[in-house]
PDB file of N, CA, C and O in Angstrom, chain B, residues numbered from 101:
ATOM      1  N   VAL B 101       0.832  -1.184   0.000  1.00  0.00           N
ATOM      2  CA  VAL B 101       0.000   0.000   0.000  1.00  0.00           C
ATOM      3  C   VAL B 101       0.878   1.250   0.000  1.00  0.00           C
ATOM      4  O   VAL B 101       0.610   2.199  -0.737  1.00  0.00           O
ATOM      5  N   CYS B 102       1.917   1.252   0.816  1.00  0.00           N
ATOM      6  CA  CYS B 102       2.806   2.422   0.893  1.00  0.00           C
ATOM      7  C   CYS B 102       3.490   2.678  -0.445  1.00  0.00           C
ATOM      8  O   CYS B 102       3.607   3.825  -0.876  1.00  0.00           O
ATOM      9  N   THR B 103       3.938   1.623  -1.097  1.00  0.00           N
ATOM     10  CA  THR B 103       4.590   1.776  -2.391  1.00  0.00           C
ATOM     11  C   THR B 103       3.630   2.371  -3.411  1.00  0.00           C
ATOM     12  O   THR B 103       4.014   3.243  -4.191  1.00  0.00           O
ATOM     13  N   ASN B 104       2.392   1.908  -3.412  1.00  0.00           N
ATOM     14  CA  ASN B 104       1.403   2.455  -4.340  1.00  0.00           C
ATOM     15  C   ASN B 104       1.145   3.933  -4.080  1.00  0.00           C
ATOM     16  O   ASN B 104       0.993   4.709  -5.024  1.00  0.00           O
ATOM     17  N   ILE B 105       1.095   4.328  -2.824  1.00  0.00           N
ATOM     18  CA  ILE B 105       0.855   5.733  -2.490  1.00  0.00           C
ATOM     19  C   ILE B 105       2.031   6.594  -2.932  1.00  0.00           C
ATOM     20  O   ILE B 105       1.834   7.650  -3.533  1.00  0.00           O
ATOM     21  N   VAL B 106       3.244   6.155  -2.641  1.00  0.00           N
ATOM     22  CA  VAL B 106       4.436   6.943  -2.963  1.00  0.00           C
ATOM     23  C   VAL B 106       4.654   7.032  -4.477  1.00  0.00           C
ATOM     24  O   VAL B 106       5.124   8.057  -4.971  1.00  0.00           O
ATOM     25  N   CYS B 107       4.323   5.985  -5.205  1.00  0.00           N
ATOM     26  CA  CYS B 107       4.571   5.957  -6.644  1.00  0.00           C
ATOM     27  C   CYS B 107       3.437   6.558  -7.472  1.00  0.00           C
ATOM     28  O   CYS B 107       3.556   6.658  -8.693  1.00  0.00           O
ATOM     29  N   ALA B 108       2.351   6.955  -6.834  1.00  0.00           N
ATOM     30  CA  ALA B 108       1.203   7.492  -7.557  1.00  0.00           C
ATOM     31  C   ALA B 108       1.508   8.897  -8.077  1.00  0.00           C
ATOM     32  O   ALA B 108       2.285   9.640  -7.477  1.00  0.00           O
ATOM     33  N   TYR B 109       0.888   9.243  -9.196  1.00  0.00           N
ATOM     34  CA  TYR B 109       1.066  10.571  -9.775  1.00  0.00           C
ATOM     35  C   TYR B 109      -0.003  11.548  -9.304  1.00  0.00           C
ATOM     36  O   TYR B 109      -0.045  12.693  -9.755  1.00  0.00           O
ATOM     37  N   GLN B 110      -0.862  11.100  -8.404  1.00  0.00           N
ATOM     38  CA  GLN B 110      -1.835  11.962  -7.739  1.00  0.00           C
ATOM     39  C   GLN B 110      -1.777  11.649  -6.263  1.00  0.00           C
ATOM     40  O   GLN B 110      -1.586  10.498  -5.871  1.00  0.00           O
ATOM     41  N   THR B 111      -1.943  12.678  -5.440  1.00  0.00           N
ATOM     42  CA  THR B 111      -1.904  12.453  -4.004  1.00  0.00           C
ATOM     43  C   THR B 111      -2.806  13.453  -3.309  1.00  0.00           C
ATOM     44  O   THR B 111      -3.286  14.412  -3.914  1.00  0.00           O
ATOM     45  N   SER B 112      -3.023  13.215  -2.046  1.00  0.00           N
ATOM     46  CA  SER B 112      -3.836  14.112  -1.235  1.00  0.00           C
ATOM     47  C   SER B 112      -3.335  14.042   0.197  1.00  0.00           C
ATOM     48  O   SER B 112      -2.492  13.208   0.527  1.00  0.00           O
ATOM     49  N   THR B 113      -3.845  14.907   1.032  1.00  0.00           N
ATOM     50  CA  THR B 113      -3.479  14.877   2.448  1.00  0.00           C
ATOM     51  C   THR B 113      -3.922  13.554   3.069  1.00  0.00           C
ATOM     52  O   THR B 113      -3.227  12.999   3.921  1.00  0.00           O
ATOM     53  N   ALA B 114      -5.068  13.059   2.645  1.00  0.00           N
ATOM     54  CA  ALA B 114      -5.554  11.769   3.162  1.00  0.00           C
ATOM     55  C   ALA B 114      -4.596  10.638   2.782  1.00  0.00           C
ATOM     56  O   ALA B 114      -4.326   9.755   3.596  1.00  0.00           O
ATOM     57  N   ASP B 115      -4.083  10.663   1.552  1.00  0.00           N
ATOM     58  CA  ASP B 115      -3.108   9.651   1.137  1.00  0.00           C
ATOM     59  C   ASP B 115      -1.841   9.744   1.973  1.00  0.00           C
ATOM     60  O   ASP B 115      -1.295   8.724   2.394  1.00  0.00           O
ATOM     61  N   ALA B 116      -1.369  10.964   2.217  1.00  0.00           N
ATOM     62  CA  ALA B 116      -0.155  11.158   3.015  1.00  0.00           C
ATOM     63  C   ALA B 116      -0.365  10.642   4.439  1.00  0.00           C
ATOM     64  O   ALA B 116       0.519   9.997   5.003  1.00  0.00           O
ATOM     65  N   ASN B 117      -1.519  10.920   5.011  1.00  0.00           N
ATOM     66  CA  ASN B 117      -1.817  10.433   6.362  1.00  0.00           C
ATOM     67  C   ASN B 117      -1.926   8.913   6.381  1.00  0.00           C
ATOM     68  O   ASN B 117      -1.458   8.269   7.320  1.00  0.00           O
ATOM     69  N   GLU B 118      -2.537   8.341   5.356  1.00  0.00           N
ATOM     70  CA  GLU B 118      -2.660   6.880   5.246  1.00  0.00           C
ATOM     71  C   GLU B 118      -1.275   6.243   5.140  1.00  0.00           C
ATOM     72  O   GLU B 118      -1.003   5.231   5.786  1.00  0.00           O
ATOM     73  N   TYR B 119      -0.404   6.834   4.329  1.00  0.00           N
ATOM     74  CA  TYR B 119       0.970   6.330   4.197  1.00  0.00           C
ATOM     75  C   TYR B 119       1.656   6.309   5.562  1.00  0.00           C
ATOM     76  O   TYR B 119       2.232   5.294   5.955  1.00  0.00           O
ATOM     77  N   THR B 120       1.593   7.427   6.282  1.00  0.00           N
ATOM     78  CA  THR B 120       2.262   7.526   7.584  1.00  0.00           C
ATOM     79  C   THR B 120       1.703   6.500   8.552  1.00  0.00           C
ATOM     80  O   THR B 120       2.464   5.860   9.277  1.00  0.00           O
ATOM     81  N   LYS B 121       0.383   6.331   8.578  1.00  0.00           N
ATOM     82  CA  LYS B 121      -0.252   5.380   9.488  1.00  0.00           C
ATOM     83  C   LYS B 121       0.187   3.951   9.170  1.00  0.00           C
ATOM     84  O   LYS B 121       0.570   3.205  10.072  1.00  0.00           O
ATOM     85  N   ILE B 122       0.135   3.571   7.905  1.00  0.00           N
ATOM     86  CA  ILE B 122       0.473   2.194   7.521  1.00  0.00           C
ATOM     87  C   ILE B 122       1.963   1.929   7.703  1.00  0.00           C
ATOM     88  O   ILE B 122       2.346   0.857   8.173  1.00  0.00           O
ATOM     89  N   TYR B 123       2.814   2.901   7.333  1.00  0.00           N
ATOM     90  CA  TYR B 123       4.256   2.682   7.456  1.00  0.00           C
ATOM     91  C   TYR B 123       4.677   2.596   8.920  1.00  0.00           C
ATOM     92  O   TYR B 123       5.558   1.811   9.268  1.00  0.00           O
ATOM     93  N   THR B 124       4.053   3.395   9.771  1.00  0.00           N
ATOM     94  CA  THR B 124       4.347   3.322  11.205  1.00  0.00           C
ATOM     95  C   THR B 124       3.952   1.957  11.754  1.00  0.00           C
ATOM     96  O   THR B 124       4.680   1.371  12.555  1.00  0.00           O
ATOM     97  N   ARG B 125       2.795   1.451  11.321  1.00  0.00           N
ATOM     98  CA  ARG B 125       2.351   0.115  11.754  1.00  0.00           C
ATOM     99  C   ARG B 125       3.335  -0.954  11.261  1.00  0.00           C
ATOM    100  O   ARG B 125       3.647  -1.896  11.989  1.00  0.00           O
ATOM    101  N   TYR B 126       3.815  -0.807  10.040  1.00  0.00           N
ATOM    102  CA  TYR B 126       4.806  -1.737   9.481  1.00  0.00           C
ATOM    103  C   TYR B 126       6.090  -1.736  10.317  1.00  0.00           C
ATOM    104  O   TYR B 126       6.627  -2.795  10.642  1.00  0.00           O
ATOM    105  N   ARG B 127       6.572  -0.545  10.660  1.00  0.00           N
ATOM    106  CA  ARG B 127       7.808  -0.459  11.462  1.00  0.00           C
ATOM    107  C   ARG B 127       7.625  -1.080  12.848  1.00  0.00           C
ATOM    108  O   ARG B 127       8.520  -1.756  13.355  1.00  0.00           O
ATOM    109  N   ARG B 128       6.472  -0.847  13.448  1.00  0.00           N
ATOM    110  CA  ARG B 128       6.206  -1.460  14.761  1.00  0.00           C
ATOM    111  C   ARG B 128       6.176  -2.978  14.651  1.00  0.00           C
ATOM    112  O   ARG B 128       6.679  -3.677  15.529  1.00  0.00           O
ATOM    113  N   GLY B 129       5.587  -3.487  13.572  1.00  0.00           N
ATOM    114  CA  GLY B 129       5.533  -4.935  13.360  1.00  0.00           C
ATOM    115  C   GLY B 129       6.921  -5.539  13.227  1.00  0.00           C
ATOM    116  O   GLY B 129       7.195  -6.601  13.785  1.00  0.00           O
ATOM    117  N   ILE B 130       7.792  -4.870  12.495  1.00  0.00           N
ATOM    118  CA  ILE B 130       9.173  -5.348  12.366  1.00  0.00           C
ATOM    119  C   ILE B 130       9.843  -5.393  13.735  1.00  0.00           C
ATOM    120  O   ILE B 130      10.526  -6.360  14.073  1.00  0.00           O
ATOM    121  N   HIS B 131       9.641  -4.339  14.513  1.00  0.00           N
ATOM    122  CA  HIS B 131      10.274  -4.277  15.837  1.00  0.00           C
ATOM    123  C   HIS B 131       9.733  -5.378  16.756  1.00  0.00           C
ATOM    124  O   HIS B 131      10.479  -5.936  17.561  1.00  0.00           O
ATOM    125  N   MET B 132       8.442  -5.688  16.639  1.00  0.00           N
ATOM    126  CA  MET B 132       7.880  -6.754  17.471  1.00  0.00           C
ATOM    127  C   MET B 132       8.427  -8.118  17.063  1.00  0.00           C
ATOM    128  O   MET B 132       8.725  -8.948  17.922  1.00  0.00           O
ATOM    129  N   LEU B 133       8.562  -8.355  15.753  1.00  0.00           N
ATOM    130  CA  LEU B 133       9.062  -9.643  15.279  1.00  0.00           C
ATOM    131  C   LEU B 133      10.563  -9.809  15.516  1.00  0.00           C
ATOM    132  O   LEU B 133      11.029 -10.899  15.847  1.00  0.00           O
ATOM    133  N   TYR B 134      11.301  -8.736  15.347  1.00  0.00           N
ATOM    134  CA  TYR B 134      12.762  -8.778  15.462  1.00  0.00           C
ATOM    135  C   TYR B 134      13.224  -7.657  16.391  1.00  0.00           C
ATOM    136  O   TYR B 134      13.709  -6.629  15.919  1.00  0.00           O
ATOM    137  N   PRO B 135      13.079  -7.841  17.703  1.00  0.00           N
ATOM    138  CA  PRO B 135      13.374  -6.748  18.641  1.00  0.00           C
ATOM    139  C   PRO B 135      14.836  -6.296  18.652  1.00  0.00           C
ATOM    140  O   PRO B 135      15.114  -5.160  19.036  1.00  0.00           O
ATOM    141  N   TYR B 136      15.767  -7.141  18.246  1.00  0.00           N
ATOM    142  CA  TYR B 136      17.175  -6.760  18.277  1.00  0.00           C
ATOM    143  C   TYR B 136      17.709  -6.307  16.928  1.00  0.00           C
ATOM    144  O   TYR B 136      18.891  -5.988  16.802  1.00  0.00           O
ATOM    145  N   TRP B 137      16.852  -6.278  15.928  1.00  0.00           N
ATOM    146  CA  TRP B 137      17.261  -5.852  14.588  1.00  0.00           C
ATOM    147  C   TRP B 137      17.443  -4.349  14.570  1.00  0.00           C
ATOM    148  O   TRP B 137      16.584  -3.605  15.043  1.00  0.00           O
ATOM    149  N   ARG B 138      18.564  -3.905  14.021  1.00  0.00           N
ATOM    150  CA  ARG B 138      18.842  -2.464  13.946  1.00  0.00           C
ATOM    151  C   ARG B 138      18.291  -1.914  12.640  1.00  0.00           C
ATOM    152  O   ARG B 138      18.550  -2.452  11.564  1.00  0.00           O
ATOM    153  N   SER B 139      17.550  -0.863  12.750  1.00  0.00           N
ATOM    154  CA  SER B 139      16.918  -0.238  11.591  1.00  0.00           C
ATOM    155  C   SER B 139      17.973   0.415  10.703  1.00  0.00           C
ATOM    156  O   SER B 139      18.961   0.966  11.190  1.00  0.00           O
ATOM    157  N   LYS B 140      17.748   0.345   9.406  1.00  0.00           N
ATOM    158  CA  LYS B 140      18.646   0.973   8.429  1.00  0.00           C
ATOM    159  C   LYS B 140      18.199   2.413   8.174  1.00  0.00           C
ATOM    160  O   LYS B 140      17.037   2.745   8.410  1.00  0.00           O
ATOM    161  N   PRO B 141      19.096   3.266   7.699  1.00  0.00           N
ATOM    162  CA  PRO B 141      18.728   4.658   7.430  1.00  0.00           C
ATOM    163  C   PRO B 141      17.563   4.802   6.451  1.00  0.00           C
ATOM    164  O   PRO B 141      16.762   5.726   6.587  1.00  0.00           O
ATOM    165  N   ASN B 142      17.456   3.909   5.473  1.00  0.00           N
ATOM    166  CA  ASN B 142      16.355   4.019   4.504  1.00  0.00           C
ATOM    167  C   ASN B 142      14.989   3.924   5.174  1.00  0.00           C
ATOM    168  O   ASN B 142      14.036   4.566   4.734  1.00  0.00           O
ATOM    169  N   TYR B 143      14.889   3.126   6.234  1.00  0.00           N
ATOM    170  CA  TYR B 143      13.623   3.030   6.955  1.00  0.00           C
ATOM    171  C   TYR B 143      13.292   4.366   7.610  1.00  0.00           C
ATOM    172  O   TYR B 143      12.136   4.790   7.629  1.00  0.00           O
ATOM    173  N   HIS B 144      14.302   5.016   8.140  1.00  0.00           N
ATOM    174  CA  HIS B 144      14.087   6.335   8.736  1.00  0.00           C
ATOM    175  C   HIS B 144      13.680   7.343   7.668  1.00  0.00           C
ATOM    176  O   HIS B 144      12.734   8.106   7.865  1.00  0.00           O
ATOM    177  N   TYR B 145      14.377   7.352   6.554  1.00  0.00           N
ATOM    178  CA  TYR B 145      14.053   8.294   5.475  1.00  0.00           C
ATOM    179  C   TYR B 145      12.623   8.090   4.988  1.00  0.00           C
ATOM    180  O   TYR B 145      11.910   9.057   4.719  1.00  0.00           O
ATOM    181  N   ALA B 146      12.206   6.831   4.875  1.00  0.00           N
ATOM    182  CA  ALA B 146      10.858   6.535   4.382  1.00  0.00           C
ATOM    183  C   ALA B 146       9.783   7.044   5.337  1.00  0.00           C
ATOM    184  O   ALA B 146       8.649   7.285   4.923  1.00  0.00           O
ATOM    185  N   MET B 147      10.128   7.207   6.603  1.00  0.00           N
ATOM    186  CA  MET B 147       9.153   7.750   7.555  1.00  0.00           C
ATOM    187  C   MET B 147       8.758   9.176   7.184  1.00  0.00           C
ATOM    188  O   MET B 147       7.681   9.630   7.570  1.00  0.00           O
ATOM    189  N   HIS B 148       9.591   9.880   6.453  1.00  0.00           N
ATOM    190  CA  HIS B 148       9.313  11.272   6.079  1.00  0.00           C
ATOM    191  C   HIS B 148       8.503  11.403   4.793  1.00  0.00           C
ATOM    192  O   HIS B 148       8.113  12.514   4.433  1.00  0.00           O
ATOM    193  N   ASN B 149       8.241  10.307   4.095  1.00  0.00           N
ATOM    194  CA  ASN B 149       7.525  10.389   2.824  1.00  0.00           C
ATOM    195  C   ASN B 149       6.134  10.994   2.971  1.00  0.00           C
ATOM    196  O   ASN B 149       5.671  11.689   2.066  1.00  0.00           O
ATOM    197  N   GLY B 150       5.464  10.748   4.082  1.00  0.00           N
ATOM    198  CA  GLY B 150       4.147  11.352   4.306  1.00  0.00           C
ATOM    199  C   GLY B 150       4.230  12.871   4.319  1.00  0.00           C
ATOM    200  O   GLY B 150       3.398  13.552   3.720  1.00  0.00           O
ATOM    201  N   GLU B 151       5.244  13.399   5.011  1.00  0.00           N
ATOM    202  CA  GLU B 151       5.456  14.856   5.034  1.00  0.00           C
ATOM    203  C   GLU B 151       5.791  15.375   3.639  1.00  0.00           C
ATOM    204  O   GLU B 151       5.299  16.424   3.226  1.00  0.00           O
ATOM    205  N   PHE B 152       6.627  14.639   2.920  1.00  0.00           N
ATOM    206  CA  PHE B 152       7.011  15.058   1.575  1.00  0.00           C
ATOM    207  C   PHE B 152       5.806  15.102   0.641  1.00  0.00           C
ATOM    208  O   PHE B 152       5.673  16.010  -0.179  1.00  0.00           O
ATOM    209  N   LEU B 153       4.931  14.111   0.778  1.00  0.00           N
ATOM    210  CA  LEU B 153       3.728  14.088  -0.059  1.00  0.00           C
ATOM    211  C   LEU B 153       2.860  15.323   0.196  1.00  0.00           C
ATOM    212  O   LEU B 153       2.286  15.888  -0.735  1.00  0.00           O
ATOM    213  N   LYS B 154       2.770  15.735   1.459  1.00  0.00           N
ATOM    214  CA  LYS B 154       1.973  16.923   1.789  1.00  0.00           C
ATOM    215  C   LYS B 154       2.623  18.191   1.254  1.00  0.00           C
ATOM    216  O   LYS B 154       1.928  19.092   0.783  1.00  0.00           O
ATOM    217  N   PHE B 155       3.944  18.269   1.321  1.00  0.00           N
ATOM    218  CA  PHE B 155       4.651  19.494   0.932  1.00  0.00           C
ATOM    219  C   PHE B 155       4.867  19.577  -0.578  1.00  0.00           C
ATOM    220  O   PHE B 155       4.600  20.614  -1.185  1.00  0.00           O
ATOM    221  N   TRP B 156       5.348  18.496  -1.186  1.00  0.00           N
ATOM    222  CA  TRP B 156       5.732  18.503  -2.596  1.00  0.00           C
ATOM    223  C   TRP B 156       4.644  18.002  -3.534  1.00  0.00           C
ATOM    224  O   TRP B 156       4.656  18.324  -4.723  1.00  0.00           O
ATOM    225  N   GLY B 157       3.703  17.216  -3.012  1.00  0.00           N
ATOM    226  CA  GLY B 157       2.729  16.573  -3.893  1.00  0.00           C
ATOM    227  C   GLY B 157       3.279  15.242  -4.361  1.00  0.00           C
ATOM    228  O   GLY B 157       4.109  14.646  -3.674  1.00  0.00           O
ATOM    229  N   PRO B 158       2.836  14.755  -5.522  1.00  0.00           N
ATOM    230  CA  PRO B 158       3.321  13.455  -6.007  1.00  0.00           C
ATOM    231  C   PRO B 158       4.851  13.425  -6.116  1.00  0.00           C
ATOM    232  O   PRO B 158       5.469  14.372  -6.602  1.00  0.00           O
ATOM    233  N   LEU B 159       5.436  12.339  -5.663  1.00  0.00           N
ATOM    234  CA  LEU B 159       6.898  12.260  -5.601  1.00  0.00           C
ATOM    235  C   LEU B 159       7.583  11.785  -6.890  1.00  0.00           C
ATOM    236  O   LEU B 159       8.732  12.168  -7.110  1.00  0.00           O
ATOM    237  N   PRO B 160       6.956  10.981  -7.751  1.00  0.00           N
ATOM    238  CA  PRO B 160       7.683  10.520  -8.948  1.00  0.00           C
ATOM    239  C   PRO B 160       8.265  11.636  -9.818  1.00  0.00           C
ATOM    240  O   PRO B 160       9.382  11.474 -10.310  1.00  0.00           O
ATOM    241  N   PRO B 161       7.576  12.752 -10.032  1.00  0.00           N
ATOM    242  CA  PRO B 161       8.175  13.794 -10.874  1.00  0.00           C
ATOM    243  C   PRO B 161       9.436  14.437 -10.273  1.00  0.00           C
ATOM    244  O   PRO B 161      10.235  15.016 -11.010  1.00  0.00           O
ATOM    245  N   ILE B 162       9.625  14.345  -8.952  1.00  0.00           N
ATOM    246  CA  ILE B 162      10.814  14.958  -8.345  1.00  0.00           C
ATOM    247  C   ILE B 162      11.850  13.915  -7.936  1.00  0.00           C
ATOM    248  O   ILE B 162      12.796  14.221  -7.209  1.00  0.00           O
ATOM    249  N   SER B 163      11.665  12.679  -8.408  1.00  0.00           N
ATOM    250  CA  SER B 163      12.621  11.627  -8.072  1.00  0.00           C
ATOM    251  C   SER B 163      13.919  11.832  -8.847  1.00  0.00           C
ATOM    252  O   SER B 163      14.020  12.737  -9.676  1.00  0.00           O
ATOM    253  N   GLU B 164      14.891  10.999  -8.576  1.00  0.00           N
ATOM    254  CA  GLU B 164      16.192  11.117  -9.242  1.00  0.00           C
ATOM    255  C   GLU B 164      16.167  10.601 -10.672  1.00  0.00           C
ATOM    256  O   GLU B 164      17.075  10.904 -11.447  1.00  0.00           O
ATOM    257  N   PHE B 165      15.155   9.833 -11.039  1.00  0.00           N
ATOM    258  CA  PHE B 165      15.148   9.205 -12.359  1.00  0.00           C
ATOM    259  C   PHE B 165      15.275  10.205 -13.506  1.00  0.00           C
ATOM    260  O   PHE B 165      16.084   9.972 -14.404  1.00  0.00           O
ATOM    261  N   PRO B 166      14.506  11.324 -13.526  1.00  0.00           N
ATOM    262  CA  PRO B 166      14.673  12.255 -14.649  1.00  0.00           C
ATOM    263  C   PRO B 166      16.094  12.814 -14.753  1.00  0.00           C
ATOM    264  O   PRO B 166      16.619  12.979 -15.855  1.00  0.00           O
ATOM    265  N   GLY B 167      16.712  13.102 -13.612  1.00  0.00           N
ATOM    266  CA  GLY B 167      18.083  13.610 -13.631  1.00  0.00           C
ATOM    267  C   GLY B 167      19.068  12.568 -14.119  1.00  0.00           C
ATOM    268  O   GLY B 167      19.984  12.881 -14.880  1.00  0.00           O
ATOM    269  N   GLU B 168      18.883  11.326 -13.684  1.00  0.00           N
ATOM    270  CA  GLU B 168      19.762  10.245 -14.134  1.00  0.00           C
ATOM    271  C   GLU B 168      19.622  10.037 -15.638  1.00  0.00           C
ATOM    272  O   GLU B 168      20.606   9.776 -16.330  1.00  0.00           O
ATOM    273  N   ARG B 169      18.404  10.151 -16.134  1.00  0.00           N
ATOM    274  CA  ARG B 169      18.179   9.993 -17.577  1.00  0.00           C
ATOM    275  C   ARG B 169      18.896  11.100 -18.351  1.00  0.00           C
ATOM    276  O   ARG B 169      19.474  10.848 -19.408  1.00  0.00           O
ATOM    277  N   LEU B 170      18.857  12.328 -17.823  1.00  0.00           N
ATOM    278  CA  LEU B 170      19.541  13.445 -18.471  1.00  0.00           C
ATOM    279  C   LEU B 170      21.051  13.216 -18.481  1.00  0.00           C
ATOM    280  O   LEU B 170      21.713  13.488 -19.483  1.00  0.00           O
ATOM    281  N   ILE B 171      21.591  12.723 -17.385  1.00  0.00           N
ATOM    282  CA  ILE B 171      23.023  12.431 -17.328  1.00  0.00           C
ATOM    283  C   ILE B 171      23.384  11.393 -18.380  1.00  0.00           C
ATOM    284  O   ILE B 171      24.408  11.519 -19.051  1.00  0.00           O
ATOM    285  N   GLY B 172      22.546  10.363 -18.530  1.00  0.00           N
ATOM    286  CA  GLY B 172      22.788   9.343 -19.552  1.00  0.00           C
ATOM    287  C   GLY B 172      22.794   9.941 -20.949  1.00  0.00           C
ATOM    288  O   GLY B 172      23.604   9.556 -21.792  1.00  0.00           O
ATOM    289  N   THR B 173      21.884  10.889 -21.195  1.00  0.00           N
ATOM    290  CA  THR B 173      21.831  11.547 -22.494  1.00  0.00           C
ATOM    291  C   THR B 173      23.081  12.386 -22.716  1.00  0.00           C
ATOM    292  O   THR B 173      23.656  12.362 -23.804  1.00  0.00           O
ATOM    293  N   LEU B 174      23.505  13.119 -21.713  1.00  0.00           N
ATOM    294  CA  LEU B 174      24.688  13.971 -21.840  1.00  0.00           C
ATOM    295  C   LEU B 174      25.962  13.150 -22.035  1.00  0.00           C
ATOM    296  O   LEU B 174      26.895  13.604 -22.697  1.00  0.00           O
ATOM    297  N   GLN B 175      26.005  11.958 -21.469  1.00  0.00           N
ATOM    298  CA  GLN B 175      27.188  11.112 -21.635  1.00  0.00           C
ATOM    299  C   GLN B 175      27.357  10.664 -23.085  1.00  0.00           C
ATOM    300  O   GLN B 175      28.467  10.351 -23.515  1.00  0.00           O
ATOM    301  N   ASP B 176      26.270  10.634 -23.828  1.00  0.00           N
ATOM    302  CA  ASP B 176      26.337  10.215 -25.228  1.00  0.00           C
ATOM    303  C   ASP B 176      26.776  11.338 -26.164  1.00  0.00           C
ATOM    304  O   ASP B 176      26.992  11.084 -27.349  1.00  0.00           O
ATOM    305  N   VAL B 177      26.915  12.572 -25.673  1.00  0.00           N
ATOM    306  CA  VAL B 177      27.329  13.701 -26.511  1.00  0.00           C
ATOM    307  C   VAL B 177      28.806  13.529 -26.855  1.00  0.00           C
ATOM    308  O   VAL B 177      29.636  13.328 -25.968  1.00  0.00           O
ATOM    309  N   LYS B 178      29.126  13.608 -28.125  1.00  0.00           N
ATOM    310  CA  LYS B 178      30.509  13.434 -28.576  1.00  0.00           C
ATOM    311  C   LYS B 178      31.274  14.751 -28.389  1.00  0.00           C
ATOM    312  O   LYS B 178      30.939  15.766 -29.000  1.00  0.00           O
ATOM    313  N   THR B 179      32.290  14.717 -27.550  1.00  0.00           N
ATOM    314  CA  THR B 179      33.109  15.912 -27.305  1.00  0.00           C
ATOM    315  C   THR B 179      34.548  15.697 -27.754  1.00  0.00           C
ATOM    316  O   THR B 179      35.344  16.637 -27.745  1.00  0.00           O
ATOM    317  N   ASN B 180      34.896  14.461 -28.152  1.00  0.00           N
ATOM    318  CA  ASN B 180      36.275  14.128 -28.519  1.00  0.00           C
ATOM    319  C   ASN B 180      37.256  14.506 -27.404  1.00  0.00           C
ATOM    320  O   ASN B 180      38.410  14.846 -27.661  1.00  0.00           O
ATOM    321  N   ARG B 181      36.779  14.441 -26.187  1.00  0.00           N
ATOM    322  CA  ARG B 181      37.564  14.729 -24.983  1.00  0.00           C
ATOM    323  C   ARG B 181      38.074  16.167 -24.923  1.00  0.00           C
ATOM    324  O   ARG B 181      38.928  16.476 -24.091  1.00  0.00           O
ATOM    325  N   LYS B 182      37.585  17.027 -25.758  1.00  0.00           N
ATOM    326  CA  LYS B 182      38.031  18.421 -25.753  1.00  0.00           C
ATOM    327  C   LYS B 182      37.601  19.128 -24.471  1.00  0.00           C
ATOM    328  O   LYS B 182      38.358  19.933 -23.928  1.00  0.00           O
ATOM    329  N   LEU B 183      36.401  18.838 -23.984  1.00  0.00           N
ATOM    330  CA  LEU B 183      35.913  19.465 -22.770  1.00  0.00           C
ATOM    331  C   LEU B 183      36.794  19.084 -21.585  1.00  0.00           C
ATOM    332  O   LEU B 183      37.104  19.930 -20.745  1.00  0.00           O
ATOM    333  N   ARG B 184      37.196  17.830 -21.513  1.00  0.00           N
ATOM    334  CA  ARG B 184      38.043  17.377 -20.418  1.00  0.00           C
ATOM    335  C   ARG B 184      39.407  18.076 -20.468  1.00  0.00           C
ATOM    336  O   ARG B 184      39.923  18.502 -19.435  1.00  0.00           O
ATOM    337  N   LYS B 185      39.988  18.193 -21.660  1.00  0.00           N
ATOM    338  CA  LYS B 185      41.276  18.873 -21.788  1.00  0.00           C
ATOM    339  C   LYS B 185      41.162  20.332 -21.379  1.00  0.00           C
ATOM    340  O   LYS B 185      42.062  20.867 -20.731  1.00  0.00           O
ATOM    341  N   LEU B 186      40.062  20.982 -21.750  1.00  0.00           N
ATOM    342  CA  LEU B 186      39.848  22.372 -21.380  1.00  0.00           C
ATOM    343  C   LEU B 186      39.750  22.518 -19.865  1.00  0.00           C
ATOM    344  O   LEU B 186      40.318  23.447 -19.291  1.00  0.00           O
ATOM    345  N   MET B 187      39.030  21.602 -19.217  1.00  0.00           N
ATOM    346  CA  MET B 187      38.892  21.658 -17.764  1.00  0.00           C
ATOM    347  C   MET B 187      40.239  21.441 -17.088  1.00  0.00           C
ATOM    348  O   MET B 187      40.544  22.114 -16.103  1.00  0.00           O
ATOM    349  N   LEU B 188      41.050  20.519 -17.592  1.00  0.00           N
ATOM    350  CA  LEU B 188      42.366  20.267 -17.013  1.00  0.00           C
ATOM    351  C   LEU B 188      43.278  21.485 -17.190  1.00  0.00           C
ATOM    352  O   LEU B 188      44.037  21.816 -16.279  1.00  0.00           O
ATOM    353  N   GLN B 189      43.216  22.155 -18.339  1.00  0.00           N
ATOM    354  CA  GLN B 189      44.028  23.338 -18.563  1.00  0.00           C
ATOM    355  C   GLN B 189      43.647  24.456 -17.600  1.00  0.00           C
ATOM    356  O   GLN B 189      44.512  25.173 -17.097  1.00  0.00           O
ATOM    357  N   ASN B 190      42.346  24.601 -17.347  1.00  0.00           N
ATOM    358  CA  ASN B 190      41.888  25.632 -16.418  1.00  0.00           C
ATOM    359  C   ASN B 190      42.401  25.360 -15.002  1.00  0.00           C
ATOM    360  O   ASN B 190      42.714  26.298 -14.270  1.00  0.00           O
ATOM    361  N   GLU B 191      42.488  24.094 -14.613  1.00  0.00           N
ATOM    362  CA  GLU B 191      42.982  23.740 -13.296  1.00  0.00           C
ATOM    363  C   GLU B 191      44.473  24.085 -13.184  1.00  0.00           C
ATOM    364  O   GLU B 191      44.924  24.543 -12.134  1.00  0.00           O
ATOM    365  N   LEU B 192      45.231  23.870 -14.254  1.00  0.00           N
ATOM    366  CA  LEU B 192      46.661  24.157 -14.232  1.00  0.00           C
ATOM    367  C   LEU B 192      46.937  25.662 -14.160  1.00  0.00           C
ATOM    368  O   LEU B 192      47.928  26.084 -13.563  1.00  0.00           O
ATOM    369  N   VAL B 193      46.064  26.469 -14.765  1.00  0.00           N
ATOM    370  CA  VAL B 193      46.253  27.928 -14.776  1.00  0.00           C
ATOM    371  C   VAL B 193      46.049  28.501 -13.383  1.00  0.00           C
ATOM    372  O   VAL B 193      46.697  29.484 -13.023  1.00  0.00           O
ATOM    373  N   LYS B 194      45.162  27.908 -12.592  1.00  0.00           N
ATOM    374  CA  LYS B 194      44.837  28.449 -11.268  1.00  0.00           C
ATOM    375  C   LYS B 194      45.986  28.382 -10.377  1.00  0.00           C
ATOM    376  O   LYS B 194      45.895  28.793  -9.221  1.00  0.00           O
TER     377      LYS B 194
END
């Protein structure tokens, strides 16, 4: 349910509250089943998704994927290494 809410292209305050409620219940369940298991940082970060949904709206448009795709496109631009040589020359001048 949480994945569907976070990946949706439409959201509402009710969805954000539902995400927080369900994810909190999920975390409590993990702690009850595995009391000595140490939580990973990603679990902590995911606790903030409800707040992000309220502030930013749907999260997929602001994810890293569009930026990564742009980087992939830029890597395909043929520069014949001229840009790299120019950057190295600028470093030597400083």
